[in-house]
LONU-729886 format. One line per field, with one value per atom (N, C-alpha, C): y, x, z; residue in one letter; residue number from 0; atom name. Coordinates in pm, whole numbers, plus 50000, padded with zeros to 5 digits. Atoms other than C-alpha are relative to their C-alpha. Layout:
REM LONU-729886
v: c(Y,...)
u: c(X,...)
w: c(Z,...)
r: c(a,...)
k: c(NUM,...)
a: c(CA,...)
//
This chain:
REM LONU-729886
v: c(50086,70081,49928,50062,70019,49886,50105,69812,49873,50117,69583,49932,50055,69541,49926,50066,69457,49869,50124,69202,49892,50095,69038,49943,50047,69018,49909,50082,68882,49863,50126,68616,49913,50075,68514,49940,50051,68481,49889,50103,68282,49869,50121,68037,49936,50052,68002,49934,50054,67933,49884,50108,67674,49865,50133,67309,49933,50071,67076,49934,50067,66872,50094,49905,67189,50016,49977,67202,49891,50110,66864,49944,50063,66705,49855,50137,66356,49906,50087,66200,50015,49976,66362,49971,50011,66337,49855,50140,65958,49924,50070,65876,49957,50041,65676,49940,50056,65542,50107,49893,65882,50019,49973,65999,50085,49915,66261,49919,50085,66000,49911,50084,65774,50081,49913,66064,50034,49971,66151,49879,50122,65789,49980,50012,65782,50104,49897,66108,49959,50047,65963,49889,50110,65647,50051,49944,65853,50066,49936,66062,49897,50106,65748,49930,50063,65594,50087,49910,65902,49992,50007,65886,49868,50131,65512,49999,49997,65571,50079,49917,65849,49930,50070,65651,49878,50114,65347,50047,49945,65564,50031,49974,65679,49869,50128,65321,49935,50059,65200,50073,49923,65481,49962,50034,65394,49856,50137,65023,50001,49987,65118,50051,49947,65324,49895,50102,65038,49893,50101,64786,50054,49939,65025,50014,49986,65092,49864,50134,64717,49955,50038,64662,50076,49919,64947,49954,50049,64811,49871,50124,64468,50028,49967,64624,50064,49937,64833,49895,50106,64524,49911,50083,64322,50075,49920,64606,50014,49984,64635,49870,50128,64268,49918,50077,64156,49883,50119,63807,49993,50015,63748,49878,50113,63519,49880,50119,63164,49969,50033,63057,49861,50129,62775,49913,50093,62478,49884,50107,62220,49876)
u: c(50046,10064,49872,50125,09724,50027,49967,09887,50044,49953,10059,49883,50116,09737,49909,50082,09545,50062,49930,09808,49987,50014,09792,49859,50139,09413,49975,50016,09425,50067,49931,09679,49923,50079,09467,49876,50119,09157,50037,49956,09349,50032,49970,09478,49874,50124,09135,49913,50082,08972,50068,49926,09237,49935,50057,09132,50062,49958,09165,50138,49870,09467,50119,49891,09674,50049,49966,09673,50089,49922,09837,50096,49906,10145,49956,50040,10129,50015,49979,10264,49888,50104,09999,49861,50132,09710,49958,50037,09725,50061,49936,09925,50139,49875,10195,50102,49902,10362,50063,49942,10466,50147,49858,10825,50022,49988,10767,49989,50015,10649,50122,49880,10944,50119,49892,11184,49988,50021,11028,50036,49965,11062,50151,49854,11429,50063,49951,11484,49984,50025,11329,50098,49907,11541,50143,49865,11857,50022,49987,11795,50002,49999,11718,50136,49868,12047,50105,49905,12238,49984,50025,12075,50054,49952,12152,50153,49855,12513,50059,49950,12566,49981,50024,12405,50089,49908,12615,50140,49869,12924,50010,50001,12828,50008,49998,12761,50137,49867,13092,50103,49906,13277,49988,50016,13126,50041,49951,13197,50152,49854,13557,50048,49959,13579,49986,50020,13438,50109,49895,13684,50136,49872,13974,50012,49997,13881,50023,49979,13862,50145,49861,14201,50096,49913,14361,49989,50018,14214,50079,49923,14364,50149,49858,14698,50049,49962,14703,50007,49997,14622,50122,49882,14900,50127,49881,15149,50020,49988,15074,50033,49962,15150,49883,50116,14798,49981,50022,14728,49854,50140,14414,49940,50067,14157,50001,50001,14183,49859,50132,13901,49960,50050,13683,49966,50027,13684,49921,50084,13414,50024)
w: c(49892,03590,49960,50043,03431,49903,50097,03156,50072,49924,03406,50070,49931,03601,49902,50102,03284,49954,50041,03180,50109,49891,03523,50005,50000,03511,49881,50120,03156,50018,49976,03257,50098,49902,03557,49935,50069,03341,49903,50095,03080,50072,49923,03342,50056,49944,03499,49893,50107,03162,49927,50066,03062,50029,49976,03027,50123,49878,03328,49988,50006,03202,50009,49991,03196,50144,49860,03577,50058,49943,03639,49896,50091,03491,49976,50034,03343,50120,49884,03663,50102,49901,03883,49944,50059,03639,49978,50008,03616,49885,50111,03304,50047,49934,03481,49905,50094,03165,49912,50080,03031,50035,49975,03005,50124,49882,03274,50128,49882,03523,50019,49990,03443,50049,49954,03489,50147,49858,03824,50085,49926,03937,50008,49998,03836,50093,49909,04024,50145,49864,04338,50036,49974,04310,50014,49990,04255,50135,49870,04565,50113,49900,04764,50005,50005,04647,50068,49934,04764,50152,49856,05108,50057,49954,05141,50001,50008,05033,50118,49891,05290,50135,49874,05574,50014,49996,05483,50037,49964,05506,50148,49856,05856,50079,49929,05966,49990,50016,05823,50086,49918,06001,50148,49860,06339,50028,49984,06288,50004,49999,06207,50135,49869,06528,50110,49898,06739,49991,50016,06592,50041,49964,06634,50152,49854,06998,50065,49945,07066,49978,50028,06900,50090,49914,07096,50146,49864,07418,50021,49991,07349,49998,50008,07258,50130,49874,07577,50111,49900,07786,49984,50025,07623,50037,49970,07668,50150,49855,08040,50069,49942,08094,50047,49959,08163,49905,50081,08043,49963,50036,07848,50069,49937,08006,49908,50086,07883,49952,50052,07661,50047,49952,07785,49881,50108,07555,50059,49950,07599,49924)
r: c(m,m,m,k,k,k,t,t,t,i,i,i,r,r,r,r,r,r,c,c,c,a,a,a,i,i,i,l,l,l,a,a,a,t,t,t,v,v,v,a,a,a,f,f,f,a,a,a,a,a,a,a,a,a,p,p,p,q,q,q,p,p,p,l,l,l,w,w,w,a,a,a,c,c,c,a,a,a,a,a,a,c,c,c,f,f,f,g,g,g,k,k,k,s,s,s,d,d,d,s,s,s,g,g,g,l,l,l,a,a,a,k,k,k,g,g,g,m,m,m,n,n,n,w,w,w,g,g,g,i,i,i,l,l,l,s,s,s,l,l,l,l,l,l,a,a,a,v,v,v,v,v,v,v,v,v,f,f,f,v,v,v,l,l,l,s,s,s,g,g,g,f,f,f,a,a,a,a,a,a,f,f,f,f,f,f,i,i,i,y,y,y,l,l,l,a,a,a,r,r,r,r,r,r,a,a,a,a,a,a,h,h,h,m,m,m,s,s,s,r,r,r,a,a,a,a,a,a,g,g,g,a,a,a,a,a,a,s,s,s,g,g,g,a,a,a,l,l,l,p,p,p,e,e,e,p,p,p,s,s,s,k,k,k,q,q,q,v,v,v)
k: c(0,0,0,1,1,1,2,2,2,3,3,3,4,4,4,5,5,5,6,6,6,7,7,7,8,8,8,9,9,9,10,10,10,11,11,11,12,12,12,13,13,13,14,14,14,15,15,15,16,16,16,17,17,17,18,18,18,19,19,19,20,20,20,21,21,21,22,22,22,23,23,23,24,24,24,25,25,25,26,26,26,27,27,27,28,28,28,29,29,29,30,30,30,31,31,31,32,32,32,33,33,33,34,34,34,35,35,35,36,36,36,37,37,37,38,38,38,39,39,39,40,40,40,41,41,41,42,42,42,43,43,43,44,44,44,45,45,45,46,46,46,47,47,47,48,48,48,49,49,49,50,50,50,51,51,51,52,52,52,53,53,53,54,54,54,55,55,55,56,56,56,57,57,57,58,58,58,59,59,59,60,60,60,61,61,61,62,62,62,63,63,63,64,64,64,65,65,65,66,66,66,67,67,67,68,68,68,69,69,69,70,70,70,71,71,71,72,72,72,73,73,73,74,74,74,75,75,75,76,76,76,77,77,77,78,78,78,79,79,79,80,80,80,81,81,81,82,82,82,83,83,83,84,84,84,85,85,85,86,86,86,87,87,87,88,88,88,89,89,89)
a: c(N,CA,C,N,CA,C,N,CA,C,N,CA,C,N,CA,C,N,CA,C,N,CA,C,N,CA,C,N,CA,C,N,CA,C,N,CA,C,N,CA,C,N,CA,C,N,CA,C,N,CA,C,N,CA,C,N,CA,C,N,CA,C,N,CA,C,N,CA,C,N,CA,C,N,CA,C,N,CA,C,N,CA,C,N,CA,C,N,CA,C,N,CA,C,N,CA,C,N,CA,C,N,CA,C,N,CA,C,N,CA,C,N,CA,C,N,CA,C,N,CA,C,N,CA,C,N,CA,C,N,CA,C,N,CA,C,N,CA,C,N,CA,C,N,CA,C,N,CA,C,N,CA,C,N,CA,C,N,CA,C,N,CA,C,N,CA,C,N,CA,C,N,CA,C,N,CA,C,N,CA,C,N,CA,C,N,CA,C,N,CA,C,N,CA,C,N,CA,C,N,CA,C,N,CA,C,N,CA,C,N,CA,C,N,CA,C,N,CA,C,N,CA,C,N,CA,C,N,CA,C,N,CA,C,N,CA,C,N,CA,C,N,CA,C,N,CA,C,N,CA,C,N,CA,C,N,CA,C,N,CA,C,N,CA,C,N,CA,C,N,CA,C,N,CA,C,N,CA,C,N,CA,C,N,CA,C,N,CA,C,N,CA,C,N,CA,C,N,CA,C,N,CA,C,N,CA,C,N,CA,C,N,CA,C)
//
């Protein structure tokens, strides 16, 4: 148990004594042209594209339902013998 405790204390001291750049990655530390920063940006854009794709799918589905309901309403009105209102031409 003493060995594990000593290793933990040694690791804590080593991390605390490490130089400042060790604590931040290149994207957070300010080097925005590094490969890590570019990868993070591509990851963010990829996740944004997935969200936009899913929301577009929901919107398309609800537009489809609205058009289908309007078509069914017109078909039910025509089947019952109701005449559509004449359009006003000016």
